[in-house]
C-alpha positions in Angstrom: -15.7 -6.2 -11.4 -16.2 -8.0 -8.4 -14.8 -8.0 -4.5 -12.4 -10.8 -4.2 -12.7 -13.6 -2.1 -10.0 -15.4 0.1 -9.7 -18.0 -2.2 -8.8 -15.4 -5.0 -6.0 -14.4 -2.6 -4.9 -18.0 -2.2 -4.6 -18.3 -5.9 -2.7 -15.1 -6.0 -0.3 -16.4 -3.8 0.1 -19.5 -5.9 0.9 -17.1 -8.9 3.4 -15.0 -6.9 5.2 -18.0 -5.7 9.1 -17.5 -6.8 8.1 -13.9 -8.3 7.4 -11.9 -5.1 9.4 -12.3 -1.9 7.9 -13.5 1.1 8.8 -10.7 3.5 9.2 -11.6 7.3 7.1 -10.8 10.2 9.8 -9.1 12.4 9.9 -7.9 16.3 11.8 -5.6 17.8 12.7 -5.3 21.9 12.9 -1.2 21.2 9.4 -1.1 19.8 7.9 -3.6 22.0 9.3 -1.6 25.0 8.1 1.7 23.2 4.6 0.6 23.1 4.2 -1.7 26.1 2.8 -4.0 23.5 4.0 -7.3 21.5 4.5 -5.9 18.0 5.2 -7.5 14.6 6.2 -5.5 11.7 5.8 -6.7 7.9 8.3 -4.9 6.0 7.0 -4.8 2.7 9.8 -2.0 1.8 11.8 -5.3 1.5 9.3 -6.4 -1.5 10.5 -6.3 -4.9 10.6 -2.7 -6.4 10.5 -1.6 -2.9 6.8 -1.8 -1.8 3.7 -4.2 -1.9 2.3 -3.0 -5.2 4.2 -5.6 -7.1 2.3 -8.1 -5.8 -1.0 -7.0 -6.9 0.7 -5.5 -10.4 2.0 -9.1 -11.0 -1.1 -10.9 -10.3 -3.3 -8.7 -12.6 -1.1 -8.5 -15.5 -0.9 -12.7 -14.9 -4.6 -12.8 -15.2 -4.7 -11.3 -18.8 -4.6 -12.8 -22.2 -1.5 -12.6 -24.5 -3.5 -10.5 -26.7 -4.0 -7.8 -24.2 -0.8 -8.2 -22.8 0.8 -7.3 -26.3 -1.3 -4.3 -26.5 0.7 -2.9 -23.5 -0.2 -1.9 -19.9 -1.1 1.4 -18.7 -1.3 2.7 -15.1 -1.6 5.6 -12.8 0.6 6.3 -9.6 2.7 8.5 -7.7 5.4 6.0 -7.7 5.1 2.6 -5.9 2.2 1.1 -8.1 4.1 2.6 -11.1 7.1 0.6 -10.2 5.1 -2.4 -9.8 3.3 -2.4 -13.0 6.6 -1.6 -14.7 8.7 -4.2 -13.1 5.6 -6.5 -13.7 5.0 -5.8 -17.3 8.9 -5.9 -18.0 8.7 -9.8 -16.9 5.5 -10.7 -19.3 7.5 -8.5 -22.2 4.9 -6.0 -21.9 5.0 -2.0 -22.7 4.2 -0.1 -19.6 2.9 3.3 -19.8 2.7 4.9 -16.6 0.7 8.2 -15.9 2.6 10.3 -12.6 2.2 13.6 -11.0 4.8 15.6 -11.9 5.6 16.2 -8.0 6.2 12.7 -7.6 9.4 11.7 -6.0 12.3 11.8 -8.3 13.6 8.2 -7.1 9.9 6.8 -8.2 10.2 8.4 -11.6 14.0 7.0 -12.2 13.2 3.5 -10.9 10.0 3.5 -12.9 12.0 4.3 -16.1 14.4 1.9 -15.4 12.3 -0.8 -15.6 11.6 0.3 -19.2 8.1 2.2 -18.4 7.0 5.5 -20.8 6.3 8.1 -18.1 3.3 10.6 -18.8 3.1 13.4 -16.4 0.3 15.3 -15.2 -0.2 18.2 -12.4 -2.6 16.6 -9.6 -3.5 20.0 -8.2 -4.9 21.1 -11.6 -4.9 18.5 -13.9 -7.8 15.5 -13.8 -5.8 12.2 -13.5 -8.5 10.0 -14.8 -8.7 12.1 -18.3 -4.9 11.7 -18.8 -5.1 8.5 -18.3 -7.9 8.0 -20.5 -6.1 9.7 -23.2 -3.3 7.4 -23.1 -5.2 4.3 -23.3 -7.1 5.7 -26.1 -4.0 6.5 -27.9 -2.0 3.6 -27.4 -4.9 0.7 -26.6 -3.2 -0.5 -23.7 -4.8 -2.1 -20.8 -5.4 0.0 -17.8 -4.5 -1.4 -14.4 -6.0 0.6 -11.6 -3.9 1.0 -8.5 -6.6 -0.1 -6.0 -10.1 -0.6 -7.4 -9.3 -3.9 -9.3 -10.1 -7.5 -8.0 -7.1 -9.1 -9.0 -4.8 -6.2 -7.7 -6.6 -6.3 -4.3 -6.2 -10.3 -4.2 -2.5 -9.7 -4.9 -2.0 -7.2 -2.4 -4.0 -10.0 0.2 -1.1 -12.1 0.1 0.4 -9.6 2.4 -2.0 -10.6 5.0 -2.1 -14.1 4.0 1.6 -14.5 4.8 0.9 -12.5 8.2 -2.0 -15.0 8.9 0.0 -18.2 8.2 3.2 -17.0 9.7 1.1 -16.3 13.4 -0.5 -19.3 13.0 2.7 -21.1 12.7 4.1 -19.1 15.7 0.9 -19.7 17.5 0.2 -15.9 17.9 -3.0 -14.4 18.1 -3.6 -10.7 17.2 -5.6 -8.3 18.9 -4.9 -5.8 15.9 -3.7 -5.0 12.7 -2.6 -1.5 11.3 -2.3 -0.8 7.4 -1.3 2.0 5.6 -4.2 3.3 3.7 -4.8 5.2 0.3 -7.7 3.7 -1.9 -7.9 0.5 0.1 -6.8 -2.2 -2.1 -4.1 -2.9 0.4 -6.3 -2.8 3.3 -8.9 -4.7 2.2 -6.6 -7.6 0.8 -4.9 -7.7 4.3 -8.6 -7.4 6.0 -10.1 -10.4 3.9 -6.9 -12.8 4.7 -6.5 -12.1 8.4 -10.2 -12.2 9.0 -10.9 -15.4 7.3 -8.3 -16.9 10.4 -8.7 -14.3 13.1 -12.2 -13.3 13.5 -11.5 -11.3 16.5 -9.0 -9.0 15.5 -9.4 -5.2 14.8 -7.9 -4.1 11.5 -7.4 0.0 11.3 -6.5 2.1 8.2 -4.0 4.8 8.7 -4.2 7.9 6.7 -2.4 11.2 6.8 -4.5 14.6 8.2 -6.4 16.1 5.8 -6.8 13.0 3.5 -8.7 10.8 6.1 -11.3 9.7 3.3 -11.4 6.4 4.4 -12.0 6.8 8.2 -14.9 9.5 6.9 -16.4 6.6 4.8 -16.1 4.2 7.4 -18.0 6.4 9.7 -20.7 7.1 7.3 -21.1 4.0 5.6 -20.9 5.7 2.2 -17.7 6.7 0.0 -16.3 10.0 0.9 -13.9 12.2 -0.9 -11.0 14.5 0.0 -11.1 18.1 -1.0 -7.6 18.2 -2.0 -5.1 15.8 -4.0 -1.8 17.3 -2.4 -0.3 18.9 0.7 1.1 15.6 2.9 4.3 14.2 2.9 2.7 10.8 2.6 2.4 10.8 -1.1 2.4 7.4 -1.8 -1.3 7.2 0.1 -3.0 10.3 -1.5 -5.9 9.3 -3.1 -8.9 11.2 -4.0 -11.6 8.5 -2.9 -11.7 5.0 -1.5 -12.1 2.3 -4.6 -15.9 0.7 -4.5 -14.4 -2.9 -5.0 -12.1 -2.4 -1.7 -14.7 -0.6 0.3 -17.3 -3.5 0.1 -14.8 -5.5 2.1 -13.5 -2.7 4.1 -16.6 -1.6 5.6 -17.6 -5.1 6.8 -14.3 -5.8 8.4 -12.6 -2.6 9.7 -12.5 -1.1 12.9 -12.0 2.7 13.3 -9.9 4.7 11.0 -6.8 6.1 12.4 -5.5 9.3 11.1 -1.8 10.8 12.0 -0.1 14.2 11.1 2.8 14.5 8.8 4.9 14.9 11.8 4.1 11.4 13.3 4.8 10.2 9.8 8.2 11.6 10.1 8.7 10.6 13.5 8.0 7.1 12.5 10.5 7.3 9.6 13.0 8.0 12.0 12.0 5.1 14.5 12.3 2.4 11.4 15.5 3.8 10.8 17.0 4.1 14.0 15.3 1.1 15.7 13.9 -1.2 13.5 17.1 -0.8 10.9 14.4 0.0 8.1 14.3 2.7 5.4 10.9 3.6 5.0 8.8 6.4 2.8 6.3 8.8 5.1 3.5 6.9 3.4 5.0 3.8 4.0 5.4 4.5 7.7 2.1 5.8 8.3 0.8 2.5 9.9 3.9 2.8 12.5 3.2 6.1 13.0 -0.4 5.2 14.1 1.0 2.4 16.6 3.5 4.9 18.0 1.0 7.8 18.5 -1.8 5.7 20.0 0.3 3.0 22.0 -1.0 4.1 25.3 -4.3 2.6 24.1 -3.2 -0.8 23.3 -0.7 -1.3 26.1 -0.4 -5.3 26.6 -1.7 -6.4 23.4 -0.4 -8.1 20.3 -0.2 -6.0 17.1 0.6 -6.2 13.6 1.9 -3.3 11.8 2.5 -3.1 7.9 4.9 -1.2 6.6 4.2 -0.8 2.8 7.0 0.9 1.2 10.7 2.3 1.4 11.0 4.3 -1.9 12.1 7.5 -0.7 14.1 10.2 -2.0 17.7 10.4 -0.4 17.2 14.2 0.1 14.0 13.6 2.0 15.2 11.1 4.0 18.0 13.0 5.0 16.1 15.8 6.0 13.7 13.5 8.2 16.8 11.8 9.9 18.1 15.4 11.2 14.9 16.9 11.9 13.2 16.6 15.2 9.9 16.7 16.3 
């Protein structure tokens, strides 16, 4: 598959019109005061299925032929892509089979099933996810939709960046930098492509959990790097083995340096989002906000956009985070 272009992102926007929600760019006086900068938040936790993933899933499935959709759709995900694919497949009348880690948040598993999908579990610490997916596809004949290494998925996720760029232009605002939660890099590549098409000088940063900074290392070396482990962070939504090759083709040309956050910084961002922004986020979905809050003194006086990528968090985990202190 080739890397998408800005025209592919614009085409995805037309496909998604009336299907995906156009989430707003919001501001917060509390966040501006906390950072000394002018901050805009793109809250994709308010998106259909609770994360940006619906955008890419729907766009990718829409590009399949009716014959291919009739065979069913398969995907692998810790939960957000799972829900996005399950919901999009249901809208096209296709059966969805989702391979999920057995330690995925219960809420994500339940909501994936509620969209009519069949869930197949695997142990992410000991089993090869790709092998499990391959067996599912072979047995069912379903079409596999990769969570990030797919041209149409990246183009769909790029509509997040397209909306950001359009809203900033309408407000006559030029961003200094954009922070994006990063797992396999599909959202980051799509946002980078769209924002860069309008604001060439904006610095775009990937944000990852400590110990899973494969994107940061890949950007530094110019070659795709892998993580040594697959589990062990509260940011489950953005734990991936390594960057996708398609998105990396875009990101290595456009991105600035990668940022790394700790689990506690992610928890603090979840608390800040709830108390000061009145938004419910999951740790992985709040990674970019954590990257902002932990680097705020570096960027005083700048205009910064932060993408909150998802809000699918189990209630007990959310309660524990809110009650805990840094």
